[in-house]
PDB file with SEQRES, HELIX, SHEET and CRYST1 records, atoms N, CA, C and O in Angstrom:
SEQRES   1 A   87  MET ALA LEU ASP ALA ASP GLN LEU LYS ALA THR THR PRO          
SEQRES   2 A   87  ASP ALA VAL VAL ASP ALA ARG GLY SER ALA CYS PRO GLY          
SEQRES   3 A   87  PRO LEU LEU GLU ALA LYS LYS GLY ILE GLY SER VAL SER          
SEQRES   4 A   87  VAL GLY GLY THR ILE GLU VAL ARG SER ASP ASP PRO GLY          
SEQRES   5 A   87  SER ARG ASN ASP ILE PRO ILE TRP ALA GLN LYS VAL GLY          
SEQRES   6 A   87  HIS GLU PHE LEU GLY ALA LEU GLN ALA ASP GLU GLY TYR          
SEQRES   7 A   87  ASP ARG ILE PHE VAL ARG ARG GLY LYS                          
HELIX    1 AA1 ALA A    5  ALA A   10  1                                   6    
HELIX    2 AA2 GLY A   26  GLY A   34  1                                   9    
HELIX    3 AA3 ILE A   35  SER A   37  5                                   3    
HELIX    4 AA4 SER A   53  VAL A   64  1                                  12    
SHEET    1 AA1 4 ALA A  15  ASP A  18  0                                        
SHEET    2 AA1 4 THR A  43  SER A  48  1                                        
SHEET    3 AA1 4 ASP A  79  ARG A  84 -1                                        
SHEET    4 AA1 4 GLU A  67  GLN A  73 -1                                        
CRYST1    1.000    1.000    1.000  90.00  90.00  90.00 P 1           1          
ATOM      1  N   MET A   1      49.462  75.525 113.980  1.00  0.00           N  
ATOM      2  CA  MET A   1      48.288  75.169 114.994  1.00  0.00           C  
ATOM      3  C   MET A   1      47.358  74.005 114.429  1.00  0.00           C  
ATOM      4  O   MET A   1      46.567  74.244 113.516  1.00  0.00           O  
ATOM      5  N   ALA A   2      47.457  72.928 114.911  1.00  0.00           N  
ATOM      6  CA  ALA A   2      46.579  71.795 114.346  1.00  0.00           C  
ATOM      7  C   ALA A   2      45.134  72.130 114.673  1.00  0.00           C  
ATOM      8  O   ALA A   2      44.799  72.630 115.747  1.00  0.00           O  
ATOM      9  N   LEU A   3      44.274  71.820 113.661  1.00  0.00           N  
ATOM     10  CA  LEU A   3      42.838  71.958 113.778  1.00  0.00           C  
ATOM     11  C   LEU A   3      42.232  70.763 114.416  1.00  0.00           C  
ATOM     12  O   LEU A   3      42.855  69.707 114.309  1.00  0.00           O  
ATOM     13  N   ASP A   4      41.096  70.773 115.071  1.00  0.00           N  
ATOM     14  CA  ASP A   4      40.388  69.507 115.413  1.00  0.00           C  
ATOM     15  C   ASP A   4      39.641  68.968 114.263  1.00  0.00           C  
ATOM     16  O   ASP A   4      39.539  69.584 113.201  1.00  0.00           O  
ATOM     17  N   ALA A   5      39.108  67.785 114.489  1.00  0.00           N  
ATOM     18  CA  ALA A   5      38.568  66.993 113.411  1.00  0.00           C  
ATOM     19  C   ALA A   5      37.397  67.685 112.730  1.00  0.00           C  
ATOM     20  O   ALA A   5      37.255  67.559 111.514  1.00  0.00           O  
ATOM     21  N   ASP A   6      36.560  68.401 113.449  1.00  0.00           N  
ATOM     22  CA  ASP A   6      35.377  69.186 112.883  1.00  0.00           C  
ATOM     23  C   ASP A   6      35.891  70.372 112.004  1.00  0.00           C  
ATOM     24  O   ASP A   6      35.439  70.602 110.882  1.00  0.00           O  
ATOM     25  N   GLN A   7      36.856  71.092 112.599  1.00  0.00           N  
ATOM     26  CA  GLN A   7      37.444  72.126 111.805  1.00  0.00           C  
ATOM     27  C   GLN A   7      38.059  71.568 110.438  1.00  0.00           C  
ATOM     28  O   GLN A   7      37.858  72.146 109.370  1.00  0.00           O  
ATOM     29  N   LEU A   8      38.790  70.453 110.543  1.00  0.00           N  
ATOM     30  CA  LEU A   8      39.492  69.944 109.243  1.00  0.00           C  
ATOM     31  C   LEU A   8      38.337  69.480 108.265  1.00  0.00           C  
ATOM     32  O   LEU A   8      38.443  69.740 107.066  1.00  0.00           O  
ATOM     33  N   LYS A   9      37.265  68.817 108.739  1.00  0.00           N  
ATOM     34  CA  LYS A   9      36.228  68.438 107.935  1.00  0.00           C  
ATOM     35  C   LYS A   9      35.542  69.573 107.262  1.00  0.00           C  
ATOM     36  O   LYS A   9      34.965  69.399 106.189  1.00  0.00           O  
ATOM     37  N   ALA A  10      35.583  70.712 107.845  1.00  0.00           N  
ATOM     38  CA  ALA A  10      34.977  71.966 107.271  1.00  0.00           C  
ATOM     39  C   ALA A  10      35.920  72.750 106.356  1.00  0.00           C  
ATOM     40  O   ALA A  10      35.517  73.707 105.696  1.00  0.00           O  
ATOM     41  N   THR A  11      37.220  72.309 106.332  1.00  0.00           N  
ATOM     42  CA  THR A  11      38.164  73.067 105.598  1.00  0.00           C  
ATOM     43  C   THR A  11      38.075  72.607 104.088  1.00  0.00           C  
ATOM     44  O   THR A  11      38.075  71.424 103.746  1.00  0.00           O  
ATOM     45  N   THR A  12      38.000  73.653 103.252  1.00  0.00           N  
ATOM     46  CA  THR A  12      37.939  73.485 101.781  1.00  0.00           C  
ATOM     47  C   THR A  12      39.333  73.929 101.328  1.00  0.00           C  
ATOM     48  O   THR A  12      39.694  75.105 101.359  1.00  0.00           O  
ATOM     49  N   PRO A  13      40.161  72.820 100.868  1.00  0.00           N  
ATOM     50  CA  PRO A  13      41.487  73.073 100.348  1.00  0.00           C  
ATOM     51  C   PRO A  13      41.424  73.817  98.997  1.00  0.00           C  
ATOM     52  O   PRO A  13      40.520  73.627  98.183  1.00  0.00           O  
ATOM     53  N   ASP A  14      42.533  74.747  98.800  1.00  0.00           N  
ATOM     54  CA  ASP A  14      42.708  75.413  97.651  1.00  0.00           C  
ATOM     55  C   ASP A  14      43.182  74.362  96.471  1.00  0.00           C  
ATOM     56  O   ASP A  14      42.980  74.634  95.288  1.00  0.00           O  
ATOM     57  N   ALA A  15      43.770  73.247  96.848  1.00  0.00           N  
ATOM     58  CA  ALA A  15      44.202  72.303  95.843  1.00  0.00           C  
ATOM     59  C   ALA A  15      44.270  70.906  96.730  1.00  0.00           C  
ATOM     60  O   ALA A  15      44.487  70.800  97.937  1.00  0.00           O  
ATOM     61  N   VAL A  16      44.010  69.843  95.733  1.00  0.00           N  
ATOM     62  CA  VAL A  16      44.034  68.558  96.273  1.00  0.00           C  
ATOM     63  C   VAL A  16      45.073  67.728  95.578  1.00  0.00           C  
ATOM     64  O   VAL A  16      45.046  67.673  94.348  1.00  0.00           O  
ATOM     65  N   VAL A  17      46.009  67.064  96.274  1.00  0.00           N  
ATOM     66  CA  VAL A  17      47.045  66.382  95.839  1.00  0.00           C  
ATOM     67  C   VAL A  17      46.688  64.932  96.033  1.00  0.00           C  
ATOM     68  O   VAL A  17      46.571  64.496  97.178  1.00  0.00           O  
ATOM     69  N   ASP A  18      46.513  64.177  95.009  1.00  0.00           N  
ATOM     70  CA  ASP A  18      46.155  62.790  95.167  1.00  0.00           C  
ATOM     71  C   ASP A  18      47.293  61.840  94.989  1.00  0.00           C  
ATOM     72  O   ASP A  18      47.575  61.437  93.861  1.00  0.00           O  
ATOM     73  N   ALA A  19      47.941  61.474  96.012  1.00  0.00           N  
ATOM     74  CA  ALA A  19      49.151  60.673  95.997  1.00  0.00           C  
ATOM     75  C   ALA A  19      48.752  59.148  96.427  1.00  0.00           C  
ATOM     76  O   ALA A  19      49.628  58.360  96.783  1.00  0.00           O  
ATOM     77  N   ARG A  20      47.547  58.830  96.379  1.00  0.00           N  
ATOM     78  CA  ARG A  20      47.075  57.446  96.679  1.00  0.00           C  
ATOM     79  C   ARG A  20      47.722  56.501  95.784  1.00  0.00           C  
ATOM     80  O   ARG A  20      47.748  56.753  94.580  1.00  0.00           O  
ATOM     81  N   GLY A  21      48.272  55.390  96.268  1.00  0.00           N  
ATOM     82  CA  GLY A  21      48.978  54.322  95.394  1.00  0.00           C  
ATOM     83  C   GLY A  21      50.399  54.607  95.211  1.00  0.00           C  
ATOM     84  O   GLY A  21      51.117  53.890  94.514  1.00  0.00           O  
ATOM     85  N   SER A  22      50.847  55.731  95.881  1.00  0.00           N  
ATOM     86  CA  SER A  22      52.278  56.124  95.736  1.00  0.00           C  
ATOM     87  C   SER A  22      52.964  55.721  97.029  1.00  0.00           C  
ATOM     88  O   SER A  22      52.495  56.102  98.101  1.00  0.00           O  
ATOM     89  N   ALA A  23      54.114  54.926  96.970  1.00  0.00           N  
ATOM     90  CA  ALA A  23      54.887  54.632  98.203  1.00  0.00           C  
ATOM     91  C   ALA A  23      55.838  55.670  98.473  1.00  0.00           C  
ATOM     92  O   ALA A  23      56.207  56.440  97.587  1.00  0.00           O  
ATOM     93  N   CYS A  24      56.278  55.733  99.724  1.00  0.00           N  
ATOM     94  CA  CYS A  24      57.223  56.679 100.194  1.00  0.00           C  
ATOM     95  C   CYS A  24      58.454  56.655  99.391  1.00  0.00           C  
ATOM     96  O   CYS A  24      58.920  55.560  99.077  1.00  0.00           O  
ATOM     97  N   PRO A  25      59.075  57.825  98.995  1.00  0.00           N  
ATOM     98  CA  PRO A  25      58.643  59.155  99.393  1.00  0.00           C  
ATOM     99  C   PRO A  25      57.786  59.833  98.419  1.00  0.00           C  
ATOM    100  O   PRO A  25      57.828  61.060  98.330  1.00  0.00           O  
ATOM    101  N   GLY A  26      57.000  59.118  97.669  1.00  0.00           N  
ATOM    102  CA  GLY A  26      56.035  59.689  96.573  1.00  0.00           C  
ATOM    103  C   GLY A  26      55.090  60.728  97.174  1.00  0.00           C  
ATOM    104  O   GLY A  26      55.000  61.813  96.600  1.00  0.00           O  
ATOM    105  N   PRO A  27      54.391  60.498  98.258  1.00  0.00           N  
ATOM    106  CA  PRO A  27      53.424  61.473  98.672  1.00  0.00           C  
ATOM    107  C   PRO A  27      54.042  62.689  99.131  1.00  0.00           C  
ATOM    108  O   PRO A  27      53.472  63.772  99.001  1.00  0.00           O  
ATOM    109  N   LEU A  28      55.301  62.557  99.719  1.00  0.00           N  
ATOM    110  CA  LEU A  28      55.887  63.856 100.152  1.00  0.00           C  
ATOM    111  C   LEU A  28      56.422  64.601  99.016  1.00  0.00           C  
ATOM    112  O   LEU A  28      56.427  65.830  99.077  1.00  0.00           O  
ATOM    113  N   LEU A  29      56.871  63.997  97.988  1.00  0.00           N  
ATOM    114  CA  LEU A  29      57.330  64.703  96.722  1.00  0.00           C  
ATOM    115  C   LEU A  29      56.125  65.404  96.085  1.00  0.00           C  
ATOM    116  O   LEU A  29      56.182  66.567  95.686  1.00  0.00           O  
ATOM    117  N   GLU A  30      54.989  64.604  96.008  1.00  0.00           N  
ATOM    118  CA  GLU A  30      53.738  65.269  95.532  1.00  0.00           C  
ATOM    119  C   GLU A  30      53.383  66.518  96.328  1.00  0.00           C  
ATOM    120  O   GLU A  30      53.089  67.555  95.733  1.00  0.00           O  
ATOM    121  N   ALA A  31      53.402  66.447  97.687  1.00  0.00           N  
ATOM    122  CA  ALA A  31      53.042  67.546  98.543  1.00  0.00           C  
ATOM    123  C   ALA A  31      53.971  68.741  98.207  1.00  0.00           C  
ATOM    124  O   ALA A  31      53.489  69.868  98.089  1.00  0.00           O  
ATOM    125  N   LYS A  32      55.267  68.514  98.053  1.00  0.00           N  
ATOM    126  CA  LYS A  32      56.201  69.526  97.754  1.00  0.00           C  
ATOM    127  C   LYS A  32      55.866  70.228  96.419  1.00  0.00           C  
ATOM    128  O   LYS A  32      56.005  71.447  96.313  1.00  0.00           O  
ATOM    129  N   LYS A  33      55.423  69.454  95.394  1.00  0.00           N  
ATOM    130  CA  LYS A  33      54.962  70.042  94.105  1.00  0.00           C  
ATOM    131  C   LYS A  33      53.621  70.769  94.264  1.00  0.00           C  
ATOM    132  O   LYS A  33      53.401  71.857  93.731  1.00  0.00           O  
ATOM    133  N   GLY A  34      52.767  70.133  94.999  1.00  0.00           N  
ATOM    134  CA  GLY A  34      51.385  70.718  95.138  1.00  0.00           C  
ATOM    135  C   GLY A  34      51.371  72.109  95.911  1.00  0.00           C  
ATOM    136  O   GLY A  34      50.601  73.010  95.580  1.00  0.00           O  
ATOM    137  N   ILE A  35      52.201  72.214  96.881  1.00  0.00           N  
ATOM    138  CA  ILE A  35      52.247  73.399  97.671  1.00  0.00           C  
ATOM    139  C   ILE A  35      52.588  74.655  96.869  1.00  0.00           C  
ATOM    140  O   ILE A  35      52.250  75.768  97.273  1.00  0.00           O  
ATOM    141  N   GLY A  36      53.252  74.470  95.744  1.00  0.00           N  
ATOM    142  CA  GLY A  36      53.619  75.474  94.847  1.00  0.00           C  
ATOM    143  C   GLY A  36      52.468  75.986  94.112  1.00  0.00           C  
ATOM    144  O   GLY A  36      52.517  77.103  93.598  1.00  0.00           O  
ATOM    145  N   SER A  37      51.370  75.196  94.023  1.00  0.00           N  
ATOM    146  CA  SER A  37      50.243  75.505  93.130  1.00  0.00           C  
ATOM    147  C   SER A  37      49.280  76.454  93.851  1.00  0.00           C  
ATOM    148  O   SER A  37      48.349  76.982  93.243  1.00  0.00           O  
ATOM    149  N   VAL A  38      49.517  76.670  95.178  1.00  0.00           N  
ATOM    150  CA  VAL A  38      48.599  77.531  95.875  1.00  0.00           C  
ATOM    151  C   VAL A  38      49.395  78.790  96.358  1.00  0.00           C  
ATOM    152  O   VAL A  38      50.612  78.715  96.530  1.00  0.00           O  
ATOM    153  N   SER A  39      48.656  80.014  96.587  1.00  0.00           N  
ATOM    154  CA  SER A  39      49.471  81.123  97.025  1.00  0.00           C  
ATOM    155  C   SER A  39      49.634  80.968  98.554  1.00  0.00           C  
ATOM    156  O   SER A  39      48.990  80.134  99.190  1.00  0.00           O  
ATOM    157  N   VAL A  40      50.593  81.874  99.151  1.00  0.00           N  
ATOM    158  CA  VAL A  40      50.891  81.989 100.408  1.00  0.00           C  
ATOM    159  C   VAL A  40      49.605  82.162 101.291  1.00  0.00           C  
ATOM    160  O   VAL A  40      48.800  83.058 101.038  1.00  0.00           O  
ATOM    161  N   GLY A  41      49.420  81.246 102.381  1.00  0.00           N  
ATOM    162  CA  GLY A  41      48.063  81.276 103.041  1.00  0.00           C  
ATOM    163  C   GLY A  41      47.132  80.255 102.499  1.00  0.00           C  
ATOM    164  O   GLY A  41      46.132  79.947 103.146  1.00  0.00           O  
ATOM    165  N   GLY A  42      47.409  79.687 101.303  1.00  0.00           N  
ATOM    166  CA  GLY A  42      46.516  78.759 100.737  1.00  0.00           C  
ATOM    167  C   GLY A  42      46.828  77.398 101.359  1.00  0.00           C  
ATOM    168  O   GLY A  42      47.924  77.107 101.838  1.00  0.00           O  
ATOM    169  N   THR A  43      45.707  76.548 101.303  1.00  0.00           N  
ATOM    170  CA  THR A  43      45.853  75.219 101.774  1.00  0.00           C  
ATOM    171  C   THR A  43      45.688  73.983 100.830  1.00  0.00           C  
ATOM    172  O   THR A  43      44.784  73.919  99.997  1.00  0.00           O  
ATOM    173  N   ILE A  44      46.662  72.968 101.027  1.00  0.00           N  
ATOM    174  CA  ILE A  44      46.565  71.888 100.193  1.00  0.00           C  
ATOM    175  C   ILE A  44      46.048  70.677 101.078  1.00  0.00           C  
ATOM    176  O   ILE A  44      46.270  70.650 102.289  1.00  0.00           O  
ATOM    177  N   GLU A  45      45.371  69.705 100.441  1.00  0.00           N  
ATOM    178  CA  GLU A  45      44.970  68.533 101.021  1.00  0.00           C  
ATOM    179  C   GLU A  45      45.686  67.357 100.217  1.00  0.00           C  
ATOM    180  O   GLU A  45      45.486  67.165  99.018  1.00  0.00           O  
ATOM    181  N   VAL A  46      46.529  66.603 100.995  1.00  0.00           N  
ATOM    182  CA  VAL A  46      47.290  65.604 100.371  1.00  0.00           C  
ATOM    183  C   VAL A  46      46.587  64.202 100.773  1.00  0.00           C  
ATOM    184  O   VAL A  46      46.473  63.845 101.945  1.00  0.00           O  
ATOM    185  N   ARG A  47      46.172  63.516  99.766  1.00  0.00           N  
ATOM    186  CA  ARG A  47      45.532  62.221  99.903  1.00  0.00           C  
ATOM    187  C   ARG A  47      46.497  61.024  99.802  1.00  0.00           C  
ATOM    188  O   ARG A  47      47.062  60.822  98.727  1.00  0.00           O  
ATOM    189  N   SER A  48      46.717  60.233 100.840  1.00  0.00           N  
ATOM    190  CA  SER A  48      47.756  59.234 100.728  1.00  0.00           C  
ATOM    191  C   SER A  48      47.380  58.078 101.523  1.00  0.00           C  
ATOM    192  O   SER A  48      46.910  58.200 102.655  1.00  0.00           O  
ATOM    193  N   ASP A  49      47.591  56.871 100.913  1.00  0.00           N  
ATOM    194  CA  ASP A  49      47.416  55.634 101.631  1.00  0.00           C  
ATOM    195  C   ASP A  49      48.736  54.965 102.082  1.00  0.00           C  
ATOM    196  O   ASP A  49      48.764  53.785 102.433  1.00  0.00           O  
ATOM    197  N   ASP A  50      49.894  55.811 102.059  1.00  0.00           N  
ATOM    198  CA  ASP A  50      51.077  55.384 102.638  1.00  0.00           C  
ATOM    199  C   ASP A  50      51.145  55.713 103.975  1.00  0.00           C  
ATOM    200  O   ASP A  50      51.062  56.919 104.211  1.00  0.00           O  
ATOM    201  N   PRO A  51      51.293  54.845 105.072  1.00  0.00           N  
ATOM    202  CA  PRO A  51      51.253  55.102 106.384  1.00  0.00           C  
ATOM    203  C   PRO A  51      52.448  56.197 106.831  1.00  0.00           C  
ATOM    204  O   PRO A  51      52.270  56.933 107.802  1.00  0.00           O  
ATOM    205  N   GLY A  52      53.465  56.231 106.175  1.00  0.00           N  
ATOM    206  CA  GLY A  52      54.514  57.124 106.580  1.00  0.00           C  
ATOM    207  C   GLY A  52      54.331  58.615 106.332  1.00  0.00           C  
ATOM    208  O   GLY A  52      55.102  59.445 106.814  1.00  0.00           O  
ATOM    209  N   SER A  53      53.222  58.954 105.518  1.00  0.00           N  
ATOM    210  CA  SER A  53      52.928  60.232 105.128  1.00  0.00           C  
ATOM    211  C   SER A  53      52.479  61.045 106.414  1.00  0.00           C  
ATOM    212  O   SER A  53      52.759  62.238 106.533  1.00  0.00           O  
ATOM    213  N   ARG A  54      51.793  60.361 107.337  1.00  0.00           N  
ATOM    214  CA  ARG A  54      51.280  61.023 108.516  1.00  0.00           C  
ATOM    215  C   ARG A  54      52.479  61.678 109.379  1.00  0.00           C  
ATOM    216  O   ARG A  54      52.350  62.687 110.073  1.00  0.00           O  
ATOM    217  N   ASN A  55      53.568  60.994 109.230  1.00  0.00           N  
ATOM    218  CA  ASN A  55      54.851  61.580 109.943  1.00  0.00           C  
ATOM    219  C   ASN A  55      55.696  62.441 109.092  1.00  0.00           C  
ATOM    220  O   ASN A  55      56.227  63.467 109.518  1.00  0.00           O  
ATOM    221  N   ASP A  56      55.814  61.998 107.854  1.00  0.00           N  
ATOM    222  CA  ASP A  56      56.748  62.696 106.925  1.00  0.00           C  
ATOM    223  C   ASP A  56      56.224  64.126 106.513  1.00  0.00           C  
ATOM    224  O   ASP A  56      56.990  65.089 106.489  1.00  0.00           O  
ATOM    225  N   ILE A  57      54.990  64.216 106.215  1.00  0.00           N  
ATOM    226  CA  ILE A  57      54.487  65.579 105.786  1.00  0.00           C  
ATOM    227  C   ILE A  57      54.504  66.636 106.758  1.00  0.00           C  
ATOM    228  O   ILE A  57      54.880  67.767 106.451  1.00  0.00           O  
ATOM    229  N   PRO A  58      54.108  66.325 107.940  1.00  0.00           N  
ATOM    230  CA  PRO A  58      54.237  67.287 109.062  1.00  0.00           C  
ATOM    231  C   PRO A  58      55.598  67.779 109.335  1.00  0.00           C  
ATOM    232  O   PRO A  58      55.841  68.976 109.486  1.00  0.00           O  
ATOM    233  N   ILE A  59      56.546  66.784 109.400  1.00  0.00           N  
ATOM    234  CA  ILE A  59      57.925  67.182 109.607  1.00  0.00           C  
ATOM    235  C   ILE A  59      58.370  68.110 108.538  1.00  0.00           C  
ATOM    236  O   ILE A  59      58.911  69.180 108.818  1.00  0.00           O  
ATOM    237  N   TRP A  60      58.137  67.692 107.219  1.00  0.00           N  
ATOM    238  CA  TRP A  60      58.631  68.636 106.089  1.00  0.00           C  
ATOM    239  C   TRP A  60      57.991  69.970 106.269  1.00  0.00           C  
ATOM    240  O   TRP A  60      58.667  70.992 106.152  1.00  0.00           O  
ATOM    241  N   ALA A  61      56.727  70.009 106.545  1.00  0.00           N  
ATOM    242  CA  ALA A  61      55.987  71.316 106.551  1.00  0.00           C  
ATOM    243  C   ALA A  61      56.577  72.312 107.555  1.00  0.00           C  
ATOM    244  O   ALA A  61      56.734  73.504 107.291  1.00  0.00           O  
ATOM    245  N   GLN A  62      56.912  71.704 108.799  1.00  0.00           N  
ATOM    246  CA  GLN A  62      57.500  72.515 109.803  1.00  0.00           C  
ATOM    247  C   GLN A  62      58.907  72.957 109.402  1.00  0.00           C  
ATOM    248  O   GLN A  62      59.273  74.119 109.580  1.00  0.00           O  
ATOM    249  N   LYS A  63      59.694  72.024 108.860  1.00  0.00           N  
ATOM    250  CA  LYS A  63      61.048  72.294 108.445  1.00  0.00           C  
ATOM    251  C   LYS A  63      61.211  73.393 107.456  1.00  0.00           C  
ATOM    252  O   LYS A  63      62.195  74.132 107.479  1.00  0.00           O  
ATOM    253  N   VAL A  64      60.232  73.506 106.571  1.00  0.00           N  
ATOM    254  CA  VAL A  64      60.326  74.571 105.397  1.00  0.00           C  
ATOM    255  C   VAL A  64      59.402  75.821 105.643  1.00  0.00           C  
ATOM    256  O   VAL A  64      59.371  76.743 104.827  1.00  0.00           O  
ATOM    257  N   GLY A  65      58.732  75.821 106.671  1.00  0.00           N  
ATOM    258  CA  GLY A  65      57.989  77.079 106.993  1.00  0.00           C  
ATOM    259  C   GLY A  65      56.502  77.095 106.575  1.00  0.00           C  
ATOM    260  O   GLY A  65      55.871  78.135 106.389  1.00  0.00           O  
ATOM    261  N   HIS A  66      55.974  75.785 106.436  1.00  0.00           N  
ATOM    262  CA  HIS A  66      54.490  75.713 106.234  1.00  0.00           C  
ATOM    263  C   HIS A  66      53.853  75.270 107.544  1.00  0.00           C  
ATOM    264  O   HIS A  66      54.523  74.929 108.518  1.00  0.00           O  
ATOM    265  N   GLU A  67      52.540  75.293 107.518  1.00  0.00           N  
ATOM    266  CA  GLU A  67      51.777  74.944 108.733  1.00  0.00           C  
ATOM    267  C   GLU A  67      51.018  73.708 108.642  1.00  0.00           C  
ATOM    268  O   GLU A  67      50.082  73.690 107.844  1.00  0.00           O  
ATOM    269  N   PHE A  68      51.269  72.680 109.327  1.00  0.00           N  
ATOM    270  CA  PHE A  68      50.641  71.428 109.371  1.00  0.00           C  
ATOM    271  C   PHE A  68      49.359  71.601 109.983  1.00  0.00           C  
ATOM    272  O   PHE A  68      49.435  71.893 111.177  1.00  0.00           O  
ATOM    273  N   LEU A  69      48.117  71.499 109.478  1.00  0.00           N  
ATOM    274  CA  LEU A  69      46.865  71.668 110.049  1.00  0.00           C  
ATOM    275  C   LEU A  69      46.289  70.505 110.677  1.00  0.00           C  
ATOM    276  O   LEU A  69      45.479  70.647 111.593  1.00  0.00           O  
ATOM    277  N   GLY A  70      46.652  69.313 110.244  1.00  0.00           N  
ATOM    278  CA  GLY A  70      46.079  68.064 110.838  1.00  0.00           C  
ATOM    279  C   GLY A  70      45.825  67.077 109.701  1.00  0.00           C  
ATOM    280  O   GLY A  70      46.037  67.341 108.517  1.00  0.00           O  
ATOM    281  N   ALA A  71      45.346  65.900 110.169  1.00  0.00           N  
ATOM    282  CA  ALA A  71      45.079  64.828 109.264  1.00  0.00           C  
ATOM    283  C   ALA A  71      43.786  64.120 109.687  1.00  0.00           C  
ATOM    284  O   ALA A  71      43.525  64.016 110.885  1.00  0.00           O  
ATOM    285  N   LEU A  72      42.974  63.634 108.753  1.00  0.00           N  
ATOM    286  CA  LEU A  72      41.783  62.856 108.988  1.00  0.00           C  
ATOM    287  C   LEU A  72      42.023  61.507 108.259  1.00  0.00           C  
ATOM    288  O   LEU A  72      42.836  61.420 107.339  1.00  0.00           O  
ATOM    289  N   GLN A  73      41.305  60.486 108.692  1.00  0.00           N  
ATOM    290  CA  GLN A  73      41.220  59.190 108.049  1.00  0.00           C  
ATOM    291  C   GLN A  73      39.877  59.206 107.312  1.00  0.00           C  
ATOM    292  O   GLN A  73      38.794  59.312 107.887  1.00  0.00           O  
ATOM    293  N   ALA A  74      40.047  59.089 105.947  1.00  0.00           N  
ATOM    294  CA  ALA A  74      38.765  59.032 105.114  1.00  0.00           C  
ATOM    295  C   ALA A  74      38.197  57.670 105.147  1.00  0.00           C  
ATOM    296  O   ALA A  74      38.932  56.693 105.284  1.00  0.00           O  
ATOM    297  N   ASP A  75      36.840  57.564 105.020  1.00  0.00           N  
ATOM    298  CA  ASP A  75      36.078  56.339 105.111  1.00  0.00           C  
ATOM    299  C   ASP A  75      36.652  55.276 104.159  1.00  0.00           C  
ATOM    300  O   ASP A  75      36.545  54.085 104.448  1.00  0.00           O  
ATOM    301  N   GLU A  76      37.245  55.671 103.059  1.00  0.00           N  
ATOM    302  CA  GLU A  76      37.748  54.766 102.053  1.00  0.00           C  
ATOM    303  C   GLU A  76      39.094  54.334 102.397  1.00  0.00           C  
ATOM    304  O   GLU A  76      39.700  53.676 101.551  1.00  0.00           O  
ATOM    305  N   GLY A  77      39.727  54.635 103.647  1.00  0.00           N  
ATOM    306  CA  GLY A  77      40.978  54.012 104.016  1.00  0.00           C  
ATOM    307  C   GLY A  77      42.256  54.830 103.756  1.00  0.00           C  
ATOM    308  O   GLY A  77      43.359  54.350 104.017  1.00  0.00           O  
ATOM    309  N   TYR A  78      42.112  56.050 103.248  1.00  0.00           N  
ATOM    310  CA  TYR A  78      43.309  56.863 103.094  1.00  0.00           C  
ATOM    311  C   TYR A  78      43.373  57.969 104.042  1.00  0.00           C  
ATOM    312  O   TYR A  78      42.384  58.276 104.707  1.00  0.00           O  
ATOM    313  N   ASP A  79      44.491  58.587 104.140  1.00  0.00           N  
ATOM    314  CA  ASP A  79      44.732  59.821 104.937  1.00  0.00           C  
ATOM    315  C   ASP A  79      44.389  61.079 104.226  1.00  0.00           C  
ATOM    316  O   ASP A  79      44.664  61.140 103.028  1.00  0.00           O  
ATOM    317  N   ARG A  80      43.829  62.083 104.806  1.00  0.00           N  
ATOM    318  CA  ARG A  80      43.587  63.418 104.154  1.00  0.00           C  
ATOM    319  C   ARG A  80      44.443  64.255 105.105  1.00  0.00           C  
ATOM    320  O   ARG A  80      44.102  64.385 106.280  1.00  0.00           O  
ATOM    321  N   ILE A  81      45.518  64.808 104.631  1.00  0.00           N  
ATOM    322  CA  ILE A  81      46.627  65.518 105.292  1.00  0.00           C  
ATOM    323  C   ILE A  81      46.482  67.036 104.815  1.00  0.00           C  
ATOM    324  O   ILE A  81      46.504  67.310 103.615  1.00  0.00           O  
ATOM    325  N   PHE A  82      46.344  67.945 105.739  1.00  0.00           N  
ATOM    326  CA  PHE A  82      46.090  69.318 105.342  1.00  0.00           C  
ATOM    327  C   PHE A  82      47.341  70.174 105.783  1.00  0.00           C  
ATOM    328  O   PHE A  82      47.835  70.077 106.906  1.00  0.00           O  
ATOM    329  N   VAL A  83      47.826  71.055 104.761  1.00  0.00           N  
ATOM    330  CA  VAL A  83      48.990  71.831 105.095  1.00  0.00           C  
ATOM    331  C   VAL A  83      48.615  73.296 104.410  1.00  0.00           C  
ATOM    332  O   VAL A  83      48.114  73.442 103.296  1.00  0.00           O  
ATOM    333  N   ARG A  84      48.942  74.243 105.252  1.00  0.00           N  
ATOM    334  CA  ARG A  84      48.772  75.648 104.806  1.00  0.00           C  
ATOM    335  C   ARG A  84      50.133  76.338 104.449  1.00  0.00           C  
ATOM    336  O   ARG A  84      51.024  76.454 105.291  1.00  0.00           O  
ATOM    337  N   ARG A  85      50.245  76.761 103.246  1.00  0.00           N  
ATOM    338  CA  ARG A  85      51.465  77.336 102.636  1.00  0.00           C  
ATOM    339  C   ARG A  85      51.939  78.586 103.512  1.00  0.00           C  
ATOM    340  O   ARG A  85      51.164  79.525 103.694  1.00  0.00           O  
ATOM    341  N   GLY A  86      53.089  78.579 103.992  1.00  0.00           N  
ATOM    342  CA  GLY A  86      53.629  79.498 104.887  1.00  0.00           C  
ATOM    343  C   GLY A  86      54.562  80.683 104.104  1.00  0.00           C  
ATOM    344  O   GLY A  86      54.727  81.812 104.568  1.00  0.00           O  
ATOM    345  N   LYS A  87      55.083  80.247 102.944  1.00  0.00           N  
ATOM    346  CA  LYS A  87      56.024  81.123 102.283  1.00  0.00           C  
ATOM    347  C   LYS A  87      56.021  80.935 100.805  1.00  0.00           C  
ATOM    348  O   LYS A  87      56.769  81.609 100.096  1.00  0.00           O  
TER     349      LYS A  87                                                      
END                                                                             
């Protein structure tokens, strides 16, 4: 279930994966590594300036049983993508 922007802004992730400066598929690979650093039910925030991440990460999350919570555009020009670990 995607959260609205206010809920996302209030979300404190359990881990932050900074994939800025990494081109596709780098941010997705970093997300895959990062999700393992949190327990089931935990949340990661993936920071990415690659435009493909907004599509790739939600698709991956759904495919492998995690929950895509939503994405925000940071003032600095990168995406903040939130995923809750499902398994």
